[in-house]
SERO-4910 file (N, C-alpha, C, O; in steps of 0.05 Angstrom, whole numbers):
BEGIN
 pado doro    nc1    nc2    nc3   cac1   cac2   cac3    cc1    cc2    cc3    oc1    oc2    oc3
  Unk    A    383   -311   -268    405   -304   -251    395   -291   -226    378   -274   -226
  Unk    A    406   -300   -203    399   -288   -177    417   -263   -173    440   -263   -180
  Unk    A    405   -242   -160    421   -219   -152    439   -228   -129    436   -249   -117
  Unk    A    459   -210   -122    476   -216   -100    460   -220    -74    466   -238    -58
  Unk    A    440   -202    -70    424   -204    -46    409   -230    -45    408   -243    -24
  Unk    A    396   -237    -67    380   -261    -67    397   -286    -64    389   -306    -52
  Unk    A    421   -285    -76    440   -307    -73    448   -311    -44    451   -334    -35
  Unk    A    452   -289    -30    459   -291     -2    437   -304     14    442   -320     32
  Unk    A    412   -297      7    389   -309     21    389   -339     16    385   -355     34
  Unk    A    393   -347    -10    392   -375    -17    414   -391     -4    411   -415      1
  Unk    A    436   -377      3    459   -392     15    455   -397     44    470   -414     56
  Unk    A    436   -384     57    431   -389     86    418   -416     89    397   -421     78
  Unk    A    429   -434    105    418   -461    108    390   -459    121    386   -442    139
  Unk    A    372   -476    113    346   -477    125    348   -485    154    364   -502    161
  Unk    A    333   -471    171    332   -479    199    353   -466    216    354   -470    240
  Unk    A    372   -449    204    392   -435    220    378   -415    238    361   -400    228
  Unk    A    384   -415    263    372   -396    282    394   -378    293    418   -385    292
  Unk    A    386   -355    302    405   -336    313    393   -310    318    368   -307    316
  Unk    A    409   -290    325    398   -263    330    388   -251    304    397   -257    283
  Unk    A    368   -233    308    357   -220    284    377   -201    273    396   -191    287
  Unk    A    374   -195    247    393   -177    234    391   -149    246    370   -139    252
  Unk    A    415   -137    251    415   -110    263    425    -90    243    423    -66    249
  Unk    A    435    -98    220    446    -80    201    428    -78    176    414    -97    170
  Unk    A    430    -56    162    414    -53    137    427    -67    114    414    -70     93
  Unk    A    452    -77    117    466    -90     95    468   -120    102    482   -127    121
  Unk    A    454   -137     87    455   -165     93    484   -176     91    491   -193    106
  Unk    A    499   -165     73    526   -175     69    544   -169     92    565   -182     95
  Unk    A    537   -151    111    553   -145    134    548   -166    156    563   -166    175
  Unk    A    528   -182    154    521   -202    174    532   -229    165    531   -236    141
  Unk    A    541   -244    184    548   -272    178    522   -287    172    502   -283    186
  Unk    A    522   -305    152    498   -321    147    487   -335    171    463   -341    173
  Unk    A    505   -342    190    497   -357    213    483   -339    234    472   -349    253
  Unk    A    484   -312    230    472   -294    249    443   -288    244    430   -274    260
  Unk    A    433   -298    222    405   -292    215    391   -318    208    404   -338    199
  Unk    A    365   -319    210    349   -341    201    343   -336    171    345   -314    161
  Unk    A    334   -357    158    326   -355    130    302   -335    128    301   -319    110
  Unk    A    284   -337    147    261   -319    147    269   -290    150    259   -272    137
  Unk    A    288   -285    168    299   -258    172    309   -247    145    304   -224    138
  Unk    A    325   -263    131    337   -255    106    316   -249     85    318   -230     69
  Unk    A    295   -266     84    274   -261     65    259   -235     70    253   -220     52
  Unk    A    254   -230     96    241   -205    103    257   -181     94    246   -161     84
  Unk    A    283   -182     99    300   -160     91    301   -156     61    301   -133     51
  Unk    A    302   -178     47    303   -176     17    279   -161      6    283   -144    -12
  Unk    A    256   -166     17    232   -152      7    228   -124     20    216   -106      8
  Unk    A    239   -121     44    238    -95     57    254    -74     41    247    -50     41
  Unk    A    275    -83     28    293    -64     15    286    -60    -15    304    -52    -30
  Unk    A    261    -65    -23    253    -59    -50    259    -30    -57    255    -12    -41
  Unk    A    270    -26    -81    276      1    -90    251     13   -103    246     10   -127
  Unk    A    236     28    -87    211     39    -96    216     67   -106    228     84    -93
  Unk    A    206     73   -131    210     99   -144    198    121   -127    176    119   -116
  Unk    A    212    143   -124    203    166   -109    209    191   -125    230    194   -138
  Unk    A    191    210   -125    196    237   -136    180    257   -119    156    258   -121
  Unk    A    194    271   -102    180    290    -84    160    276    -66    166    257    -53
  Unk    A    136    286    -67    114    276    -50     98    254    -63     80    243    -51
  Unk    A    105    247    -88     89    227   -102     94    199    -92    116    193    -83
  Unk    A     73    183    -92     76    155    -84     74    136   -108     60    142   -127
  Unk    A     88    114   -106     89     95   -128     90     67   -117    112     55   -116
  Unk    A     67     56   -108     67     29    -96     65      7   -116     54    -15   -110
  Unk    A     76     11   -141     72     -9   -162     86    -35   -156     74    -56   -158
  Unk    A    112    -33   -148    126    -58   -141    114    -73   -117    110    -97   -119
  Unk    A    108    -59    -95     95    -73    -73     69    -86    -81     63   -108    -72
  Unk    A     53    -73    -98     28    -86   -106     33   -111   -123     18   -130   -120
  Unk    A     53   -110   -140     59   -133   -156     69   -156   -138     60   -179   -142
  Unk    A     86   -150   -119     95   -171   -100     72   -182    -85     70   -207    -81
  Unk    A     54   -165    -75     31   -175    -59     14   -193    -77      4   -214    -67
  Unk    A      9   -186   -102     -6   -203   -120      8   -230   -124     -5   -251   -123
  Unk    A     34   -229   -128     49   -254   -133     49   -271   -108     48   -296   -110
  Unk    A     51   -259    -84     50   -275    -60     22   -288    -57     20   -311    -48
  Unk    A      1   -274    -64    -26   -286    -64    -28   -309    -83    -40   -330    -77
  Unk    A    -15   -307   -107    -15   -328   -126      0   -353   -115     -8   -375   -118
  Unk    A     23   -347   -102     38   -369    -90     22   -384    -69     22   -408    -68
  Unk    A      8   -369    -51     -8   -381    -31    -30   -399    -43    -38   -419    -31
  Unk    A    -40   -391    -66    -62   -406    -79    -52   -431    -93    -68   -447   -103
  Unk    A    -26   -435    -95    -15   -458   -108    -10   -454   -138     -6   -474   -152
  Unk    A    -10   -429   -147     -5   -424   -176     24   -430   -184     41   -434   -167
  Unk    A     28   -432   -210     55   -437   -220     73   -414   -214     64   -391   -209
  Unk    A     99   -419   -214    119   -398   -207    118   -375   -226    118   -352   -218
  Unk    A    118   -381   -252    119   -360   -273     91   -353   -281     75   -370   -288
  Unk    A     85   -327   -281     58   -317   -288     59   -303   -315     74   -284   -317
  Unk    A     43   -311   -334     42   -296   -360     33   -267   -356     15   -262   -340
  Unk    A     46   -249   -370     39   -221   -367     10   -216   -374     -4   -200   -360
  Unk    A     -1   -230   -394    -29   -225   -402    -48   -235   -381    -72   -227   -381
  Unk    A    -39   -253   -363    -56   -261   -341    -54   -242   -318    -74   -238   -303
  Unk    A    -31   -230   -314    -26   -212   -292    -35   -184   -297    -41   -169   -279
  Unk    A    -35   -176   -323    -40   -148   -330    -66   -137   -319    -66   -115   -307
  Unk    A    -88   -151   -323   -114   -142   -314   -115   -138   -284   -122   -116   -274
  Unk    A   -109   -159   -268   -110   -156   -239    -91   -134   -228    -99   -119   -210
  Unk    A    -67   -132   -239    -48   -112   -229    -58    -84   -236    -55    -65   -220
  Unk    A    -69    -80   -260    -80    -54   -268   -102    -46   -249   -104    -23   -240
  Unk    A   -119    -65   -242   -141    -60   -223   -131    -52   -196   -141    -34   -183
  Unk    A   -110    -66   -187    -97    -59   -161    -86    -30   -162    -89    -15   -142
  Unk    A    -73    -23   -184    -62      4   -186    -85     25   -187    -82     46   -176
  Unk    A   -106     18   -200   -129     37   -201   -142     41   -174   -149     63   -167
  Unk    A   -144     19   -158   -158     21   -133   -140     31   -110   -150     45    -92
  Unk    A   -114     23   -111    -97     29    -87    -72     46    -94    -58     54    -76
  Unk    A    -68     51   -120    -46     68   -127    -55     97   -127    -78    102   -123
  Unk    A    -37    116   -133    -45    144   -135    -62    149   -159    -60    134   -179
  Unk    A    -80    169   -158    -97    175   -181    -80    184   -205    -65    204   -203
  Unk    A    -82    171   -227    -67    178   -251    -85    175   -276   -105    161   -275
  Unk    A    -77    188   -297    -93    186   -322    -91    158   -335   -110    149   -347
  Unk    A    -68    145   -331    -65    118   -342    -47    102   -323    -33    113   -307
  Unk    A    -48     76   -327    -33     58   -309    -16     39   -326    -24     31   -348
  Unk    A      7     32   -316     27     17   -331     37     -7   -316     58     -5   -304
  Unk    A     22    -29   -316     31    -53   -302     57    -65   -313     71    -80   -300
  Unk    A     63    -58   -338     88    -69   -350    113    -58   -337    134    -71   -338
  Unk    A    111    -34   -324    135    -22   -312    144    -38   -287    168    -45   -286
  Unk    A    127    -43   -267    137    -60   -245    144    -88   -253    162   -100   -243
  Unk    A    129    -99   -273    135   -126   -283    164   -127   -293    177   -147   -290
  Unk    A    173   -106   -306    200   -105   -316    220    -96   -295    241   -109   -292
  Unk    A    215    -75   -280    234    -63   -262    239    -78   -237    260    -75   -224
  Unk    A    220    -95   -229    224   -111   -204    248   -130   -206    258   -139   -186
  Unk    A    256   -135   -231    280   -153   -234    305   -141   -221    322   -155   -211
  Unk    A    306   -114   -220    330   -101   -209    332   -106   -179    354   -102   -167
  Unk    A    311   -114   -166    312   -118   -137    319   -147   -129    321   -153   -106
  Unk    A    324   -164   -149    333   -191   -144    311   -210   -134    317   -232   -125
  Unk    A    286   -201   -135    264   -219   -126    246   -227   -149    225   -239   -144
  Unk    A    253   -221   -173    236   -225   -196    252   -232   -220    274   -221   -224
  Unk    A    242   -249   -238    256   -253   -263    235   -256   -285    212   -263   -281
  Unk    A    244   -249   -309    227   -250   -333    240   -269   -353    264   -268   -358
  Unk    A    224   -287   -364    234   -304   -385    227   -292   -412    204   -293   -421
  Unk    A    247   -281   -425    243   -269   -451    248   -290   -473    270   -298   -477
  Unk    A    226   -299   -485    228   -321   -505    240   -311   -531    252   -326   -546
  Unk    A    236   -285   -536    247   -272   -560    257   -245   -553    248   -234   -532
  Unk    A    274   -233   -569    282   -205   -563    258   -186   -565    242   -187   -584
  Unk    A    254   -170   -545    230   -153   -543    236   -125   -553    257   -114   -549
  Unk    A    217   -114   -567    219    -86   -576    216    -68   -552    198    -71   -535
  Unk    A    234    -48   -549    234    -30   -526    222     -3   -533    220      4   -557
  Unk    A    214     11   -513    205     38   -517    228     55   -528    251     51   -520
  Unk    A    221     74   -545    242     91   -556    257    106   -534    244    119   -518
  Unk    A    283    103   -534    299    117   -514    298    105   -486    305    118   -467
  Unk    A    288     80   -484    284     67   -458    291     38   -460    290     26   -482
  Unk    A    296     26   -437    301     -3   -436    275    -18   -430    274    -43   -429
  Unk    A    253     -3   -425    228    -16   -418    215    -29   -443    212    -16   -463
  Unk    A    207    -54   -441    193    -67   -463    165    -56   -467    152    -47   -448
  Unk    A    155    -57   -491    128    -48   -497    108    -68   -485    113    -92   -485
  Unk    A     86    -57   -475     66    -75   -463     55    -94   -485     50   -117   -479
  Unk    A     52    -84   -509     41   -101   -530     60   -124   -536     50   -146   -543
  Unk    A     86   -121   -532    105   -142   -536    102   -164   -515    104   -188   -520
  Unk    A     98   -155   -490     95   -174   -468     70   -191   -472     70   -215   -466
  Unk    A     49   -178   -483     25   -193   -489     29   -212   -512     22   -236   -511
  Unk    A     40   -201   -534     42   -216   -559     57   -242   -555     49   -263   -566
  Unk    A     79   -241   -539     96   -265   -536     91   -280   -510    106   -298   -503
  Unk    A     69   -273   -497     62   -286   -471     86   -289   -453     92   -310   -442
  Unk    A     99   -266   -449    123   -265   -432    115   -271   -403     95   -260   -393
  Unk    A    130   -288   -389    123   -295   -362    143   -283   -342    166   -278   -349
  Unk    A    134   -278   -318    151   -268   -296    144   -281   -270    121   -290   -266
  Unk    A    163   -281   -251    157   -292   -225    182   -292   -207    203   -282   -216
  Unk    A    179   -301   -183    201   -303   -165    222   -323   -176    214   -344   -187
  Unk    A    248   -318   -174    268   -338   -182    264   -364   -167    254   -364   -145
  Unk    A    271   -386   -180    264   -413   -169    274   -417   -140    258   -426   -124
  Unk    A    299   -410   -133    307   -415   -105    290   -398    -85    283   -408    -64
  Unk    A    284   -373    -93    268   -356    -75    239   -367    -74    227   -367    -52
  Unk    A    228   -375    -96    201   -386    -97    199   -410    -79    180   -413    -64
  Unk    A    219   -427    -79    219   -451    -62    221   -444    -33    208   -455    -16
  Unk    A    238   -424    -27    241   -415      1    214   -404     11    207   -410     34
  Unk    A    200   -389     -5    175   -378      3    154   -400      6    138   -399     25
  Unk    A    153   -419    -12    134   -441     -9    139   -457     16    120   -467     28
  Unk    A    164   -460     24    171   -475     48    166   -460     74    166   -472     95
  Unk    A    160   -434     72    157   -418     96    132   -401     94    133   -377     88
  Unk    A    108   -413     97     83   -398     95     81   -374    114     69   -354    107
  Unk    A     92   -376    138     91   -354    156    108   -331    146    102   -307    151
  Unk    A    131   -337    133    148   -316    122    132   -301    100    134   -276     98
  Unk    A    117   -315     84    100   -302     63     81   -283     76     78   -260     67
  Unk    A     67   -292     97     48   -274    111     62   -250    123     52   -227    122
  Unk    A     86   -254    134    100   -232    147    111   -212    126    110   -188    131
  Unk    A    120   -222    103    129   -204     82    105   -187     72    108   -163     68
  Unk    A     82   -200     69     58   -185     61     51   -163     81     45   -141     74
  Unk    A     51   -171    107     44   -151    128     65   -128    128     58   -105    132
  Unk    A     90   -135    124    111   -115    123    107    -95    100    109    -71    104
  Unk    A    100   -105     76     96    -88     53     71    -70     57     71    -47     50
  Unk    A     50    -82     68     26    -66     74     31    -44     93     23    -21     89
  Unk    A     46    -50    115     52    -29    135     70     -7    124     68     16    132
  Unk    A     87    -15    105    106      5     95     95     23     74    105     45     70
  Unk    A     73     15     61     63     31     38     34     39     39     25     55     22
  Unk    A     19     29     58    -10     35     58    -20     39     87     -9     27    106
  Unk    A    -40     56     91    -51     60    118    -66     35    127    -75     19    110
  Unk    A    -69     31    153    -81      7    164   -109      2    153   -117    -21    149
  Unk    A   -123     23    147   -151     20    139   -154      6    112   -175     -4    105
  Unk    A   -132      4     96   -133     -8     70   -122    -37     70   -124    -51     49
  Unk    A   -110    -46     92    -96    -71     91   -114    -95     85   -108   -111     68
  Unk    A   -137    -96     97   -156   -118     92   -166   -118     64   -168   -139     51
  Unk    A   -172    -94     53   -182    -92     26   -161   -101      6   -168   -114    -14
  Unk    A   -136    -93     10   -114   -101     -8   -110   -131     -6   -105   -145    -26
  Unk    A   -110   -142     18   -107   -171     21   -129   -186      6   -124   -206     -7
  Unk    A   -153   -177      9   -176   -189     -6   -172   -188    -36   -176   -207    -50
  Unk    A   -163   -164    -45   -160   -160    -74   -137   -176    -86   -138   -183   -110
  Unk    A   -117   -182    -70    -94   -198    -80    -97   -227    -74    -80   -243    -82
  Unk    A   -118   -235    -59   -122   -263    -52   -103   -272    -30   -100   -296    -26
  Unk    A    -92   -253    -15    -73   -261      7    -89   -270     31   -110   -258     38
  Unk    A    -78   -290     45    -89   -299     70    -71   -291     92    -48   -300     94
  Unk    A    -81   -272    109    -65   -262    131    -78   -269    157   -102   -263    160
  Unk    A    -63   -281    175    -75   -288    201    -81   -263    216   -103   -260    228
  Unk    A    -62   -244    216    -65   -219    230    -51   -198    213    -36   -205    195
  Unk    A    -57   -173    219    -44   -151    206    -28   -135    226    -40   -124    245
  Unk    A     -2   -133    223     14   -118    242      9    -88    240      6    -78    218
  Unk    A      9    -75    262      8    -46    263     36    -35    260     56    -48    269
  Unk    A     39    -12    248     66     -1    244     78      7    271     65     20    288
  Unk    A    103     -1    275    116      5    300    123     35    302    130     44    324
  Unk    A    120     49    280    127     77    281    105     95    292    109    119    297
  Unk    A     81     84    296     58    100    304     60    109    332     70     95    350
  Unk    A     51    134    337     48    144    364     22    132    375      1    136    365
  Unk    A     24    116    397      1    103    408    -20    123    418    -43    115    422
  Unk    A    -13    148    422    -31    168    432    -45    183    410    -63    200    415
  Unk    A    -38    178    385    -48    193    362    -79    192    361    -92    212    359
  Unk    A    -90    168    363   -119    165    360   -133    181    382   -152    196    377
  Unk    A   -125    177    407   -139    190    429   -136    220    427   -156    234    433
  Unk    A   -113    230    420   -108    259    418   -126    271    396   -138    292    400
  Unk    A   -126    258    373   -141    269    350   -171    269    356   -185    288    351
  Unk    A   -181    246    366   -210    244    371   -219    264    392   -240    276    389
  Unk    A   -202    268    412   -209    288    432   -209    317    421   -227    332    427
  Unk    A   -189    323    404   -187    349    392   -212    355    374   -220    378    372
  Unk    A   -223    334    362   -246    338    344   -273    334    359   -294    331    347
  Unk    A   -271    335    385   -296    334    401   -311    308    401   -335    307    405
  Unk    A   -296    286    396   -307    259    396   -330    256    376   -351    245    382
  Unk    A   -326    267    352   -346    265    331   -331    264    304   -309    275    301
  Unk    A   -344    252    284   -333    250    257   -331    278    244   -350    293    245
  Unk    A   -308    284    232   -304    310    219   -323    313    195   -328    336    187
  Unk    A   -332    291    184   -349    292    160   -378    293    166   -393    311    158
  Unk    A   -388    274    182   -417    271    186   -426    277    215   -450    279    220
  Unk    A   -407    281    233   -414    288    260   -421    264    278   -428    267    301
  Unk    A   -418    240    267   -424    216    283   -407    216    308   -383    220    308
  Unk    A   -420    210    331   -406    209    356   -422    193    377   -441    204    388
  Unk    A   -414    169    382   -428    152    402   -408    140    421   -387    130    412
  Unk    A   -414    140    446   -397    128    466   -412    107    482   -436    109    487
  Unk    A   -397     86    490   -407     66    509   -391     71    534   -367     66    536
  Unk    A   -405     81    555   -392     91    579   -373    113    570   -382    133    560
  Unk    A   -347    109    573   -328    130    565   -312    122    540   -292    135    533
  Unk    A   -321    102    525   -306     92    502   -321    100    476   -345     96    474
  Unk    A   -306    111    457   -318    118    431   -323     92    415   -306     74    415
  Unk    A   -346     91    402   -353     68    385   -352     77    355   -364     97    348
  Unk    A   -337     61    339   -337     66    310   -324     92    303   -329    103    281
  Unk    A   -307    104    320   -294    129    314   -264    124    313   -252    111    331
  Unk    A   -251    134    292   -223    128    287   -208    154    280   -220    175    275
  Unk    A   -181    152    280   -165    175    272   -151    169    246   -137    150    243
  Unk    A   -156    186    226   -145    183    200   -122    203    196   -123    226    205
  Unk    A   -100    193    183    -79    211    175    -87    225    148    -97    211    130
  Unk    A    -83    251    146    -88    265    121    -66    257    101    -71    247     79
  Unk    A    -41    263    109    -18    253     93     -9    228    107     -2    228    130
  Unk    A     -9    206     92     -2    180    104     25    180    117     44    192    106
  Unk    A     27    166    139     54    165    153     74    150    135     98    155    138
  Unk    A     65    132    118     83    118    100     97    137     80    117    129     68
  Unk    A     86    161     77     97    181     58    103    207     73     99    229     62
  Unk    A    113    204     97    124    227    112    104    242    128    110    264    139
  Unk    A     79    232    131     60    246    147     65    242    177     68    219    185
  Unk    A     65    263    193     71    260    222     46    252    238     24    256    229
  Unk    A     51    242    262     29    236    281     23    261    297     26    261    321
  Unk    A     14    282    283      8    307    297    -21    313    292    -34    303    274
  Unk    A    -32    330    310    -60    337    308    -68    350    282    -90    345    272
  Unk    A    -50    366    271    -57    380    246    -55    362    221    -61    370    199
  Unk    A    -48    336    226    -48    316    204    -68    294    210    -67    273    199
  Unk    A    -87    300    228   -106    280    236   -135    289    234   -141    313    237
  Unk    A   -153    270    228   -181    276    227   -195    254    244   -188    230    242
  Unk    A   -214    262    260   -231    242    273   -252    234    252   -266    251    241
  Unk    A   -255    208    247   -274    198    227   -289    174    237   -278    157    252
  Unk    A   -314    172    229   -328    146    233   -315    126    215   -301    133    196
  Unk    A   -320    100    220   -307     79    204   -313     82    174   -295     78    158
  Unk    A   -337     90    167   -344     92    139   -329    115    125   -317    111    104
  Unk    A   -329    138    138   -315    161    125   -285    159    127   -271    171    111
  Unk    A   -274    144    146   -246    138    146   -238    122    122   -219    128    108
  Unk    A   -253    101    116   -248     84     93   -251    101     67   -235     98     49
  Unk    A   -272    117     66   -277    134     42   -254    154     38   -245    159     15
  Unk    A   -244    165     60   -222    185     58   -196    171     49   -182    182     32
  Unk    A   -190    148     60   -165    134     52   -167    122     24   -146    117     12
  Unk    A   -191    116     15   -194    105    -12   -196    127    -33   -197    121    -57
  Unk    A   -198    152    -25   -199    174    -44   -227    180    -54   -230    193    -74
  Unk    A   -248    171    -39   -275    177    -47   -283    205    -39   -300    218    -51
  Unk    A   -270    216    -17   -275    243     -8   -248    256     -2   -229    242      4
  Unk    A   -248    282     -3   -224    297      5   -233    324     17   -257    328     22
  Unk    A   -214    342     21   -220    368     34   -207    390     18   -183    387     11
  Unk    A   -221    411     13   -210    434     -2   -193    451     16   -194    448     41
  Unk    A   -178    470      4   -163    489     20   -181    506     37   -173    517     58
  Unk    A   -206    509     29   -226    525     44   -239    508     66   -258    516     79
  Unk    A   -229    483     70   -239    464     90   -268    457     85   -284    455    103
  Unk    A   -274    452     59   -300    441     51   -296    413     41   -276    406     30
  Unk    A   -316    396     46   -316    368     38   -321    366      8   -340    378     -2
  Unk    A   -304    351     -5   -308    345    -34   -312    316    -38   -297    299    -28
  Unk    A   -333    309    -54   -340    281    -59   -333    275    -88   -339    291   -106
  Unk    A   -320    253    -93   -311    245   -120   -335    240   -139   -355    229   -131
  Unk    A   -331    248   -164   -352    243   -184   -353    213   -191   -372    205   -204
  Unk    A   -333    198   -182   -333    169   -188   -348    153   -167   -350    129   -169
  Unk    A   -357    166   -146   -371    152   -124   -401    151   -130   -413    171   -139
  Unk    A   -413    128   -126   -442    125   -130   -453    104   -112   -437     89   -100
  Unk    A   -479    101   -110   -490     81    -92   -520     82    -91   -533     94   -108
  Unk    A   -532     68    -71   -561     66    -69   -573     89    -54   -561    111    -53
  Unk    A   -596     86    -43   -611    108    -31   -595    121     -8   -598    145     -3
  Unk    A   -579    106      7   -565    117     29   -541    135     20   -530    150     36
  Unk    A   -533    132     -5   -511    147    -16   -516    177    -13   -498    193     -8
  Unk    A   -541    186    -18   -547    214    -17   -543    226     11   -531    247     14
  Unk    A   -552    212     32   -550    223     59   -521    220     69   -512    237     85
  Unk    A   -508    198     62   -481    193     73   -459    208     58   -438    213     69
  Unk    A   -464    216     32   -443    229     17   -452    254      2   -440    275      6
  Unk    A   -473    251    -14   -481    275    -30   -488    299    -13   -482    321    -20
  Unk    A   -501    294      9   -509    316     27   -485    330     39   -487    353     48
  Unk    A   -462    316     39   -438    328     50   -421    344     30   -404    360     38
  Unk    A   -427    340      4   -410    352    -16   -411    383    -14   -432    395    -14
  Unk    A   -387    394    -12   -382    423     -9   -393    435     17   -394    459     20
  Unk    A   -400    417     35   -408    427     62   -382    432     78   -361    420     73
  Unk    A   -383    451     96   -359    457    112   -352    433    130   -369    420    142
  Unk    A   -326    428    133   -316    408    152   -324    416    180   -324    440    187
  Unk    A   -331    397    196   -338    402    225   -311    406    239   -296    387    243
  Unk    A   -305    430    246   -278    437    255   -272    428    284   -291    425    300
  Unk    A   -247    423    290   -239    414    317   -241    436    337   -243    460    330
  Unk    A   -241    428    362   -243    447    384   -217    463    387   -218    487    395
  Unk    A   -194    451    380   -169    464    383   -158    475    357   -159    462    337
  Unk    A   -148    499    358   -137    512    334   -113    497    323   -109    495    299
  Unk    A    -97    485    342    -73    471    333    -80    445    318    -63    434    304
  Unk    A   -105    437    319   -114    413    305   -126    419    278   -134    400    264
  Unk    A   -127    444    270   -138    451    243   -120    438    222    -95    440    224
  Unk    A   -132    425    202   -115    411    182    -96    430    168   -103    452    160
  Unk    A    -71    421    165    -51    437    152    -55    436    122    -60    415    110
  Unk    A    -51    459    109    -58    461     80    -40    442     63    -51    429     45
  Unk    A    -14    440     69      3    423     52     -4    394     54      0    379     35
  Unk    A    -15    385     77    -24    358     80    -49    353     63    -53    332     51
  Unk    A    -67    373     62    -91    371     46    -84    370     16    -96    355      1
  Unk    A    -65    387      8    -56    387    -20    -45    359    -28    -51    349    -49
  Unk    A    -29    347    -10    -19    320    -16    -42    300    -19    -41    284    -37
  Unk    A    -62    301     -2    -84    282     -3    -99    285    -30   -106    265    -42
  Unk    A   -104    309    -38   -118    314    -63   -102    304    -87   -113    294   -106
  Unk    A    -76    307    -85    -58    299   -108    -53    269   -109    -52    257   -131
  Unk    A    -49    256    -86    -40    229    -85    -61    208    -77    -55    184    -79
  Unk    A    -84    216    -67   -104    197    -57   -131    201    -71   -143    182    -79
  Unk    A   -140    226    -72   -167    232    -83   -170    222   -111   -152    227   -128
  Unk    A   -192    208   -117   -195    196   -143   -216    211   -160   -237    218   -151
  Unk    A   -208    216   -185   -226    230   -203   -228    260   -197   -210    271   -185
  Unk    A   -250    272   -205   -255    300   -201   -276    304   -180   -293    286   -175
  Unk    A   -276    327   -167   -298    333   -148   -324    336   -164   -324    346   -186
  Unk    A   -346    328   -152   -372    331   -165   -378    360   -170   -367    378   -157
  Unk    A   -395    365   -189   -404    393   -195   -420    404   -172   -429    427   -173
***
């Protein structure tokens, strides 16, 4: 069964052109006022993602990104849970918030409510006590399959650029730019380009790098070609996708390596403004100089007091991004 929203998308004739949607409610627009691609983008933009306070839960977006990658590869519409479980768990481990355990069965089941997913239950499934969620063991045992509903699947197959745009939209809404390529690689997605979030302050990078004296807050790297910084970037401490502002006290100047490490949760910063390296990080001979030597060393502080990292942003990063425990 298609949801009302998905049914509205399916009802839009292919090739209809017109002004882009201006309302948050698809039902308020005449089908002739939007293109099929516009409607598809809105359908996925409006995913009901679980929120509780400052916690992040990109489970549904990661499942959709994985399924879009499967579609691009020519896979069948319905994906068995036991085939999807391993890859989705790995995506949650790598790009979801740090948690003691991961539950790929939850987005597999709950994405149905958004009208972009369906599950074929071959037999009645045993549910968790006091919950409507099926047991993971049941999904495995009966090889339960899930995927995009047939009309939606066909619309996506017919519109490869819409698939790429939906993927870019989900990446921009839930993850910092530094992770987009890694997530695309991990899900098998082919993206021509990656859109930057339109919400970003274009001056954020220049302001933050200047405040930190044109050097990496972690390792001190700072090289310029004429007047241009090379390999130096501005990282958000609290991601803008989760309420982090484009302000100096939410920014760090980082070299490309330590920006990636910070956004992947390999390093973080204590309330005492000391660098903490994850116990889960390891590597070859360069690992010692690039990371171990920095562990519990003081952060290289910015020139401006207004740019000192705000404590609540640091607390969010340690809770929602940093992986594992700090090394001894």
